[in-house]
C-alpha positions as CSV (number, residue, x, y, z in Angstrom):
1,M,150.0,105.4,129.9
2,L,146.4,106.9,129.8
3,K,146.9,107.9,126.1
4,L,148.1,104.4,125.3
5,N,145.0,102.8,126.8
6,Q,142.7,105.2,124.9
7,L,144.5,104.3,121.6
8,I,144.1,100.6,122.4
9,M,140.3,101.1,123.1
10,K,139.8,103.0,119.9
11,A,141.6,100.3,117.9
12,I,139.3,97.6,119.5
13,G,136.2,99.6,118.7
14,C,137.2,100.1,115.0
15,L,138.0,96.3,114.8
16,F,134.5,95.6,116.2
17,I,132.8,97.9,113.7
18,M,134.7,96.4,110.7
19,T,133.8,92.9,111.8
20,A,130.1,93.8,112.1
21,L,130.1,95.3,108.7
22,A,131.9,92.4,107.2
23,S,129.3,90.0,108.6
24,C,126.6,91.7,106.6
25,T,128.5,91.8,103.3
26,L,130.2,88.4,103.0
27,I,128.3,86.3,100.3
28,D,128.3,83.1,102.4
29,D,126.8,84.8,105.5
30,D,123.2,84.8,106.6
31,L,121.9,88.2,105.8
32,S,118.5,87.8,107.4
33,E,119.4,89.9,110.4
34,C,121.0,92.8,108.5
35,G,118.9,95.7,107.4
36,V,118.9,99.2,106.0
37,D,116.6,102.2,106.0
38,Y,113.5,101.7,103.8
39,K,111.1,104.4,102.8
40,M,107.5,104.1,104.0
41,D,104.9,106.4,102.5
42,Y,101.6,106.7,104.4
43,E,98.5,108.4,103.1
44,L,95.0,108.6,104.4
45,Q,92.2,107.7,101.9
46,L,88.9,109.3,102.9
47,V,86.2,107.4,101.1
48,T,82.9,108.9,102.3
49,N,79.4,109.8,101.1
50,M,79.1,112.8,103.5
51,N,78.8,115.5,100.8
52,T,76.3,113.4,98.9
53,E,74.2,112.6,101.9
54,L,74.1,116.2,103.1
55,K,73.0,117.4,99.6
56,T,70.4,114.7,99.2
57,Q,68.9,114.8,102.7
58,L,69.4,118.4,103.7
59,S,69.3,120.3,100.4
60,T,66.6,122.6,101.7
61,N,68.0,123.1,105.2
62,V,71.3,124.9,104.9
63,N,71.5,125.6,108.7
64,V,71.3,122.0,109.8
65,S,73.6,120.9,107.0
66,S,76.2,123.5,107.9
67,A,76.0,122.7,111.6
68,L,76.3,118.9,111.0
69,R,79.3,119.4,108.7
70,T,81.1,121.5,111.4
71,H,80.2,119.0,114.1
72,L,81.8,116.1,112.1
73,S,84.8,118.1,110.7
74,N,87.1,116.1,113.0
75,I,85.6,112.8,112.0
76,F,85.4,112.9,108.2
77,T,88.9,114.2,107.6
78,D,92.0,112.9,105.8
79,F,94.2,114.6,108.4
80,A,96.0,112.3,110.8
81,H,97.4,113.4,114.1
82,D,99.2,110.2,115.1
83,V,100.1,106.9,113.5
84,D,100.9,103.6,115.1
85,L,103.1,101.2,113.0
86,S,103.7,97.5,113.8
87,F,105.7,94.9,111.8
88,Y,105.0,91.2,112.4
89,D,106.5,87.9,111.7
90,T,104.6,85.9,109.0
91,E,105.3,82.6,110.7
92,G,104.5,81.0,114.0
93,D,102.3,83.1,116.3
94,S,102.8,86.2,114.1
95,A,104.8,88.0,116.9
96,R,105.5,91.7,116.6
97,L,109.1,92.3,115.5
98,Q,109.1,96.1,115.4
99,H,106.9,98.9,116.7
100,D,107.0,102.6,115.8
101,E,104.8,105.6,116.8
102,H,104.9,109.0,115.1
103,I,103.0,112.3,115.2
104,M,101.9,112.7,111.6
105,D,99.9,115.9,111.6
106,A,99.3,115.6,107.9
107,N,97.4,113.9,105.2
108,Q,100.5,112.0,104.2
109,A,104.0,111.4,105.5
110,S,107.1,109.4,104.8
111,Y,109.3,107.6,107.3
112,A,112.7,106.0,106.9
113,L,112.4,102.8,109.0
114,F,115.3,100.4,109.6
115,L,114.1,96.9,108.9
116,P,116.0,93.6,108.7
117,M,115.6,91.7,105.4
118,R,112.6,89.4,105.6
119,R,108.9,89.2,105.0
120,Y,106.5,91.1,107.2
121,I,102.8,91.7,107.8
122,H,102.5,95.4,108.5
123,L,99.6,96.9,110.4
124,A,99.0,100.6,110.9
125,A,96.4,102.7,112.8
126,A,95.9,106.5,112.8
127,N,94.1,109.0,115.0
128,V,93.8,106.8,118.0
129,V,95.8,108.8,120.6
130,D,93.1,111.5,121.0
131,N,90.1,109.1,120.8
132,D,88.8,108.5,124.3
133,M,86.6,105.6,123.2
134,V,88.9,103.6,120.9
135,S,92.4,102.2,121.4
136,V,94.7,99.6,119.8
137,K,94.9,96.5,122.0
138,N,96.3,92.9,121.9
139,D,98.8,94.1,119.3
140,D,101.8,92.0,120.4
141,N,100.6,89.5,117.8
142,C,99.3,90.3,114.3
143,H,96.1,88.3,114.3
144,T,95.0,89.5,117.7
145,A,95.5,93.2,117.1
146,I,92.2,95.1,117.4
147,L,90.6,98.5,117.6
148,Y,89.1,98.2,121.0
149,Q,86.0,100.2,122.0
150,Q,85.2,100.8,125.7
151,E,82.9,98.1,127.1
152,K,79.9,99.8,128.7
153,D,76.2,99.6,128.5
154,T,76.0,103.2,127.4
155,I,78.9,105.0,125.7
156,D,79.8,108.3,124.2
157,S,80.6,108.8,120.5
158,H,84.1,108.3,119.1
159,T,85.9,111.6,119.0
160,T,88.1,111.1,115.9
161,G,87.9,109.4,112.6
162,V,90.0,106.3,113.0
163,F,92.0,104.9,110.0
164,T,93.8,101.5,109.6
165,A,95.9,99.6,107.0
166,R,97.3,96.2,106.5
167,Q,100.0,95.2,104.0
168,D,102.4,92.3,103.2
169,M,106.0,93.4,102.8
170,Q,109.0,91.6,101.5
171,I,112.3,93.4,102.4
172,L,114.8,92.4,99.7
173,E,118.6,92.5,99.7
174,G,120.2,95.3,97.6
175,V,116.9,96.6,96.2
176,D,115.9,100.3,96.6
177,Q,112.3,99.8,97.9
178,T,109.5,102.2,98.7
179,F,106.3,101.0,100.3
180,N,103.0,102.9,99.8
181,V,100.5,102.3,102.6
182,H,96.9,103.6,102.3
183,L,94.9,103.9,105.4
184,Y,91.1,103.7,105.3
185,M,88.4,104.9,107.7
186,A,87.1,102.3,110.2
187,N,84.3,104.2,111.9
188,S,81.2,106.0,110.7
189,A,78.5,108.5,111.8
190,T,74.7,108.9,112.0
191,S,72.4,111.9,112.3
192,L,68.8,112.1,113.3
193,I,66.9,115.2,112.3
194,I,63.7,115.8,114.3
195,D,61.0,118.3,113.2
196,P,58.8,119.0,116.3
197,R,56.1,120.6,114.1
198,G,55.0,122.8,116.9
199,H,54.2,120.0,119.3
200,D,55.0,120.5,123.0
201,Y,57.7,118.6,124.8
202,K,60.1,119.1,127.7
203,N,63.1,117.2,126.6
204,I,64.3,114.8,123.9
205,K,67.3,112.4,124.1
206,V,68.5,110.1,121.4
207,Y,70.6,106.9,121.5
208,A,71.7,104.6,118.7
209,T,72.5,100.9,118.9
210,G,73.4,97.9,116.8
211,F,77.0,98.6,115.9
212,A,80.2,96.7,116.0
213,T,82.2,96.8,119.3
214,S,85.7,96.2,117.9
215,F,87.6,95.8,114.7
216,N,90.2,93.1,113.8
217,I,92.9,95.1,112.0
218,C,94.7,92.3,110.3
219,D,91.6,90.5,108.9
220,S,89.6,93.7,108.5
221,I,86.6,92.1,110.3
222,Y,84.2,93.8,112.7
223,V,83.1,92.1,115.9
224,Y,79.6,92.4,117.3
225,S,78.7,91.7,120.9
226,E,75.6,89.8,121.8
227,K,74.3,93.0,123.5
228,S,75.2,96.1,121.5
229,P,75.9,99.2,123.7
230,M,73.8,102.3,123.5
231,V,75.7,105.2,121.8
232,R,74.6,108.5,123.4
233,A,73.8,111.0,120.6
234,S,75.2,114.5,120.9
235,Q,72.7,117.3,120.1
236,V,74.2,119.5,117.4
237,P,73.5,123.3,117.9
238,V,71.6,124.7,114.9
239,A,71.8,128.5,114.3
240,E,68.2,128.9,113.1
241,G,65.0,127.0,112.5
242,G,63.0,124.6,114.7
243,E,64.5,121.3,113.7
244,L,66.6,119.3,116.2
245,C,69.8,117.6,115.1
246,F,71.4,114.7,116.9
247,S,74.6,112.8,115.9
248,T,76.6,109.7,116.9
249,V,80.0,108.5,115.8
250,N,80.6,104.7,116.1
251,F,81.7,101.5,114.3
252,P,79.5,100.3,111.4
253,S,76.4,98.2,111.6
254,R,76.1,94.7,110.2
255,D,75.9,94.4,106.4
256,T,73.5,91.9,104.8
257,R,76.0,91.3,102.0
258,N,78.9,90.7,104.5
259,T,81.4,92.5,102.2
260,R,84.4,94.7,102.9
261,V,83.2,98.2,103.9
262,I,85.3,100.0,101.2
263,I,83.8,99.2,97.8
264,D,85.3,100.3,94.5
265,S,82.3,101.9,92.8
266,D,80.8,105.3,92.0
267,E,78.2,104.8,94.8
268,P,79.9,102.6,97.3
269,F,77.2,102.8,100.0
270,I,74.1,101.6,98.2
271,S,72.8,98.2,99.5
272,P,69.4,96.5,99.3
273,S,67.3,96.8,102.3
274,A,67.4,94.0,104.9
275,D,64.3,92.0,105.9
276,N,65.1,92.9,109.5
277,S,66.6,96.0,111.1
278,L,70.4,96.3,111.1
279,W,70.6,99.1,113.7
280,E,68.3,101.3,115.7
281,Y,67.6,104.8,117.0
282,R,65.9,105.0,120.4
283,V,64.3,108.4,121.0
284,Y,63.0,109.3,124.5
285,T,60.6,112.3,124.5
286,T,59.9,113.6,128.0
287,L,56.6,115.6,128.1
288,N,55.6,118.5,130.3
289,D,53.7,116.2,132.6
290,G,56.9,114.3,133.3
291,T,56.0,111.1,131.3
292,T,58.4,109.7,128.7
293,T,57.5,108.3,125.3
294,E,60.0,105.8,123.7
295,S,60.1,105.6,119.9
296,I,62.4,102.9,118.4
297,L,63.4,103.5,114.8
298,Y,64.4,100.3,113.0
299,V,66.8,101.0,110.2
300,Q,66.9,98.4,107.4
301,T,69.9,99.8,105.5
302,P,73.5,99.2,106.6
303,L,75.8,101.8,108.0
304,R,79.3,101.2,106.6
305,A,82.7,102.6,107.5
306,G,83.2,106.1,106.1
307,Q,79.5,106.6,105.8
308,L,77.2,109.3,107.2
309,K,73.6,108.3,107.4
310,V,71.0,111.1,107.9
311,I,67.4,110.1,108.9
312,K,64.6,112.7,109.1
313,V,61.6,112.2,111.4
314,H,59.0,114.3,113.0
315,L,56.8,114.5,116.1
316,S,53.3,113.4,115.2
317,D,51.4,114.7,118.3
318,D,51.7,116.1,121.8
319,K,52.3,112.6,123.2
320,G,55.9,112.6,121.9
321,V,55.4,110.0,119.2
322,I,58.1,109.9,116.5
323,E,57.1,109.2,112.9
324,S,59.1,108.6,109.8
325,D,58.2,108.9,106.1
326,D,61.1,106.7,105.1
327,A,60.0,103.2,103.9
328,T,63.3,101.7,105.1
329,V,62.7,102.9,108.7
330,G,60.1,101.2,110.9
331,V,58.9,102.7,114.2
332,S,57.5,101.2,117.4
333,V,56.2,103.4,120.2
334,T,55.7,102.9,123.9
335,L,53.7,105.6,125.6
336,D,54.3,106.3,129.3
337,W,57.5,104.3,128.9
338,G,58.9,105.1,132.4
339,K,56.0,103.4,134.2
340,I,56.2,100.2,132.2
341,I,59.9,99.3,132.4
342,L,62.8,100.6,134.4
343,P,65.2,102.6,132.1
344,D,68.3,100.8,130.9
345,I,69.9,104.0,130.0
346,P,70.2,107.3,131.8
347,L,67.8,110.0,130.8
């Protein structure tokens, strides 16, 4: 009796499978819910000026250039640890229809994804898992999905180079399709090189501000808060020499031309100077007598995604005043800063 029941169950199972297959093959049936495995090829496209910037700005200072290159090796890289893939409806509220996460650990990778036949908007983000400052949020719907940066008055730098992609996809019946998805960098980096020129000081701390606070992945648009957070610069150890090197990793600044950050040209990061500053460095030099001098550097050229911007300055006297010889960088100085205004940022 037991064997008879087992045979009956197997027969019912086979009938169910045959019926399901038939529903996806009959000409008159709706095939929209049927699907097959489609090949998705993902590749990181690192478009950066880092090598050019280091050669131009630090050609005579190999030690600083080498130290900075090592410090940013995990940022300006085309190697992705993780990739987050979402496929959205193109109608209504653009709800997410499928979500996949993979450990990529490569420059490029291919995945076979089962997708029902229809049109999709596809969004992808890479190198987010190990980034303490940036995460993907509001991604249940396509047009609300963002790269979200922690909301604080003072933040640390991003810890990875983050990449994103967006692509329309039409899954067709009976067509062998391969989709190529290119991911481009969404954040950037700055570096401030300070030459003390033999002047005395007790401590120097550097912050940068004026950058985007989030990134709309679908529309490829950066969002700027009314009050931009201070990004705490890390001091980069330099093997020899007296120059100090500081660096931040963050979202880009505003751009006067309001264009997409990836530009197809030989020199994609050249832009005319703005009338007003687009972002700032704030340098706090604490002197041996305990007083602090604030120097604000107003940068008039945009910082774009994938870009490294190196600015060189020097101490002009024993009062901790910072000066720049760059015509696109303005400076304002407040001596004895701590006695005039309570600090907004920790020193």
